[in-house]
C-alpha positions as CSV (number, residue, x, y, z in Angstrom):
1,X,5.7,29.8,-55.8
2,X,6.3,26.8,-53.6
3,X,4.0,23.8,-54.4
4,X,1.8,22.7,-51.6
5,X,1.6,18.9,-51.6
6,X,-0.2,16.8,-52.4
7,X,-1.2,17.8,-55.9
8,X,-3.4,15.6,-58.0
9,X,-2.3,14.3,-61.4
10,X,-4.6,12.8,-64.0
11,X,-2.6,10.5,-66.3
12,X,-4.3,9.2,-69.4
13,X,-3.1,5.8,-70.7
14,X,-1.8,5.2,-67.2
15,X,-2.2,1.4,-67.0
16,X,1.0,0.4,-68.8
17,X,4.2,1.5,-70.4
18,X,5.1,5.2,-70.2
19,X,1.8,6.1,-68.5
20,X,2.3,3.6,-65.7
21,X,5.9,4.8,-65.1
22,X,4.6,8.4,-65.0
23,X,1.9,7.5,-62.4
24,X,4.5,5.8,-60.2
25,X,7.1,8.5,-60.4
26,X,4.7,11.3,-59.7
27,X,3.4,9.3,-56.7
28,X,7.0,8.9,-55.4
29,X,7.3,12.6,-55.5
30,X,4.2,13.1,-53.4
31,X,1.3,13.4,-55.8
32,X,-2.0,11.7,-55.7
33,X,-2.9,10.0,-59.0
34,X,-6.0,9.6,-61.2
35,X,-5.2,6.7,-63.5
36,X,-7.0,6.5,-66.8
37,X,-7.2,3.3,-68.9
38,X,-9.0,2.3,-72.0
39,X,-9.3,-1.5,-72.1
40,X,-7.1,-3.1,-69.4
41,X,-8.8,-2.4,-66.0
42,X,-6.7,-5.1,-64.3
43,X,-3.4,-3.4,-65.3
44,X,-4.7,-0.1,-64.1
45,X,-5.7,-1.5,-60.8
46,X,-2.2,-3.0,-60.5
47,X,-0.7,0.5,-61.0
48,X,-3.1,1.9,-58.4
49,X,-2.0,-0.7,-55.9
50,X,1.6,0.3,-56.4
51,X,0.7,4.0,-56.0
52,X,-1.0,3.3,-52.7
53,X,2.0,1.3,-51.5
54,X,3.9,4.5,-51.9
55,X,1.5,6.2,-49.5
56,X,-0.4,8.2,-52.1
57,X,-4.0,8.1,-53.1
58,X,-5.0,6.4,-56.4
59,X,-8.3,6.1,-58.2
60,X,-8.9,4.3,-61.5
61,X,-11.1,5.6,-64.4
62,X,-12.0,3.8,-67.6
63,X,-12.5,6.0,-70.7
64,X,-11.5,6.2,-74.4
65,X,-10.2,9.8,-74.4
66,X,-10.7,9.9,-78.2
67,X,-14.5,10.0,-77.6
68,X,-15.6,13.4,-76.6
69,X,-18.3,12.3,-74.1
70,X,-16.0,9.8,-72.5
71,X,-13.2,12.4,-72.1
72,X,-15.7,14.8,-70.6
73,X,-16.9,12.1,-68.2
74,X,-13.3,11.2,-67.2
75,X,-12.6,14.8,-66.3
76,X,-15.9,15.1,-64.3
77,X,-15.2,11.8,-62.4
78,X,-11.6,12.8,-61.5
79,X,-12.8,16.2,-60.2
80,X,-15.6,14.6,-58.2
81,X,-13.2,12.1,-56.7
82,X,-10.3,14.4,-55.8
83,X,-11.9,17.9,-55.8
84,X,-9.3,19.2,-58.2
85,X,-6.7,18.2,-60.9
86,X,-3.4,20.1,-60.7
87,X,-1.6,18.2,-63.3
88,X,-2.9,16.8,-66.6
89,X,-0.7,14.4,-68.5
90,X,-2.0,13.6,-71.9
91,X,-0.2,10.4,-72.5
92,X,-2.8,8.0,-74.1
93,X,-1.8,7.2,-77.6
94,X,-2.0,4.9,-80.6
95,X,1.2,3.7,-82.3
96,X,2.0,4.3,-86.0
97,X,1.9,0.6,-86.8
98,X,-1.7,0.4,-85.7
99,X,-3.0,1.5,-89.1
100,X,-0.3,-0.2,-91.2
101,X,1.9,2.9,-91.8
102,X,0.4,3.8,-95.2
103,X,1.9,6.3,-97.7
104,X,0.2,9.7,-97.7
105,X,-1.4,8.9,-101.0
106,X,-2.8,5.7,-99.6
107,X,-4.1,7.2,-96.3
108,X,-7.8,7.3,-95.7
109,X,-9.7,9.8,-93.6
110,X,-10.7,6.9,-91.3
111,X,-7.1,6.0,-90.6
112,X,-5.9,9.5,-89.9
113,X,-9.0,10.2,-87.8
114,X,-8.2,7.3,-85.5
115,X,-4.9,8.9,-84.6
116,X,-6.1,12.5,-84.5
117,X,-9.1,11.8,-82.2
118,X,-6.8,10.2,-79.6
119,X,-3.8,12.5,-79.9
120,X,-5.6,15.8,-80.6
121,X,-9.3,15.7,-79.8
122,X,-8.8,13.8,-76.5
123,X,-6.2,16.3,-75.1
124,X,-8.3,19.2,-76.4
125,X,-11.4,18.0,-74.6
126,X,-9.5,17.3,-71.3
127,X,-7.8,20.7,-71.4
128,X,-11.2,22.4,-72.0
129,X,-12.6,20.5,-69.1
130,X,-9.8,20.8,-66.6
131,X,-7.7,23.9,-67.4
132,X,-10.3,26.4,-66.2
133,X,-10.3,25.0,-62.6
134,X,-6.5,25.0,-62.6
135,X,-6.6,28.8,-62.8
136,X,-7.6,29.1,-59.2
137,X,-5.0,26.6,-57.9
138,X,-2.0,28.9,-58.1
139,X,-0.3,26.6,-60.4
140,X,-1.4,24.1,-63.0
141,X,0.6,21.9,-65.3
142,X,-0.3,20.3,-68.6
143,X,2.0,17.8,-70.3
144,X,1.6,16.4,-73.8
145,X,3.5,13.2,-74.3
146,X,4.3,13.5,-78.0
147,X,7.0,11.9,-80.1
148,X,10.1,12.8,-82.1
149,X,7.9,11.9,-85.0
150,X,6.5,15.4,-84.7
151,X,10.0,16.7,-85.5
152,X,11.4,14.0,-87.9
153,X,8.2,13.6,-89.9
154,X,9.4,10.4,-91.4
155,X,7.9,8.5,-94.4
156,X,5.1,6.0,-93.9
157,X,4.1,7.8,-90.7
158,X,1.8,10.4,-92.1
159,X,-1.2,9.7,-89.9
160,X,0.9,9.6,-86.7
161,X,3.0,12.6,-87.8
162,X,-0.1,14.8,-88.4
163,X,-1.7,13.8,-85.1
164,X,1.4,14.4,-83.0
165,X,2.1,17.7,-84.8
166,X,-1.5,18.7,-84.0
167,X,-1.0,17.8,-80.3
168,X,2.1,19.9,-80.2
169,X,0.4,22.9,-81.8
170,X,-2.3,22.6,-79.2
171,X,0.2,22.6,-76.4
172,X,2.2,25.7,-77.7
173,X,-1.0,27.7,-78.2
174,X,-2.3,26.7,-74.8
175,X,1.0,27.7,-73.1
176,X,0.7,31.2,-74.5
177,X,-3.0,31.5,-73.5
178,X,-2.7,30.2,-70.0
179,X,0.6,31.6,-68.7
180,X,-1.2,34.6,-67.2
181,X,-3.1,32.1,-65.1
182,X,-0.1,30.4,-63.6
183,X,-0.5,27.3,-65.9
184,X,2.6,25.7,-67.4
185,X,2.2,23.7,-70.6
186,X,5.0,21.6,-72.0
187,X,5.7,18.7,-74.4
188,X,7.8,15.6,-73.8
189,X,8.9,14.0,-77.0
190,X,10.3,10.5,-76.7
191,X,12.2,8.6,-79.3
192,X,12.0,4.8,-79.2
193,X,11.0,3.5,-75.8
194,X,11.1,0.0,-74.4
195,X,7.3,-0.5,-74.3
196,X,4.8,-2.8,-75.9
197,X,4.1,0.0,-78.5
198,X,7.8,0.4,-79.1
199,X,8.3,-3.3,-79.7
200,X,5.3,-3.4,-82.0
201,X,6.9,-0.7,-84.1
202,X,10.2,-2.5,-84.2
203,X,8.5,-5.8,-85.2
204,X,6.6,-4.0,-87.9
205,X,9.6,-2.1,-89.4
206,X,12.6,-4.2,-88.6
207,X,11.4,-7.7,-87.6
208,X,12.8,-7.2,-84.1
209,X,11.4,-9.7,-81.5
210,X,13.5,-8.6,-78.5
211,X,14.3,-5.0,-77.6
212,X,17.6,-6.2,-76.0
213,X,19.0,-6.9,-79.4
214,X,18.8,-3.1,-80.0
215,X,20.7,-2.0,-76.9
216,X,24.2,-2.0,-78.4
217,X,23.3,0.4,-81.1
218,X,21.3,2.8,-78.9
219,X,22.7,5.9,-77.2
220,X,24.4,5.1,-73.9
221,X,24.0,1.4,-74.7
222,X,20.3,0.8,-74.0
223,X,16.8,1.5,-75.3
224,X,15.1,4.4,-73.5
225,X,13.0,3.1,-70.6
226,X,9.5,4.4,-69.5
227,X,11.2,5.6,-66.4
228,X,13.4,8.0,-68.4
229,X,10.2,9.6,-69.8
230,X,8.6,9.7,-66.4
231,X,11.6,11.5,-64.9
232,X,11.3,14.2,-67.6
233,X,7.6,14.7,-66.9
234,X,8.2,14.8,-63.1
235,X,10.9,17.4,-63.6
236,X,8.6,19.7,-65.6
237,X,5.7,19.5,-63.2
238,X,7.8,19.7,-60.1
239,X,9.5,22.7,-58.4
240,X,12.4,22.3,-60.7
241,X,10.1,23.2,-63.7
242,X,8.3,26.1,-62.1
243,X,9.8,28.6,-64.6
244,X,9.4,26.4,-67.7
245,X,6.5,26.6,-70.1
246,X,5.9,26.3,-73.8
247,X,8.9,24.0,-74.2
248,X,9.5,20.7,-76.1
249,X,11.8,18.4,-74.2
250,X,13.2,15.7,-76.5
251,X,14.1,12.4,-74.7
252,X,15.9,10.3,-77.2
253,X,19.6,10.1,-76.1
254,X,20.6,12.8,-78.5
255,X,19.8,10.9,-81.7
256,X,18.6,13.2,-84.5
């Protein structure tokens, strides 16, 4: 079916990095944007200002999506403000370096829970809160912004690997359950991206202080940008992606 604009997109972790780029790209393509942030209200408002400059509506909502009550409140507030949510982009995340990248045998329940509650519980609660109302919209889209970690399952990344794998299992199950209702569910799995989180990982693992020092050894001569991920998301939730569901789109320049 042809999409009637404007649609409303809720983007978690939309105040910076990949999330901010997704907000702006979806706005450029005619969507109104509900911007979620966790701690940086000023950055979220700056993104909202840019969205409005593109002629689209933007509203800002603070919430830690890893807390059930806050995720539920976020969904309620977005629905109250916009009347509907057509597109849910579960982008909010915590980098692998945040818990020190322990070996599996050194991992604590507390460390793994920190990742799982953000990458699995948060998306689950938001899907539970928003997918039912998508069924009456003619088309709904859910995007999980995962990571190639869910495929490579590298060492010293157990907490992150488990969380992203759980997110992807949730997405693939939901895709099968909701296809009959016109809802598309897909995964975008970035590799290294030029964000604060990406730089933090490179500092932790390789002592890198400037992403530009990595450009020469990256595919196509540059580190993937947030805009590259945003374009992938916009493709999947746009008319071009209307016949795509249950897929995992890897955005890493072909590095495996």
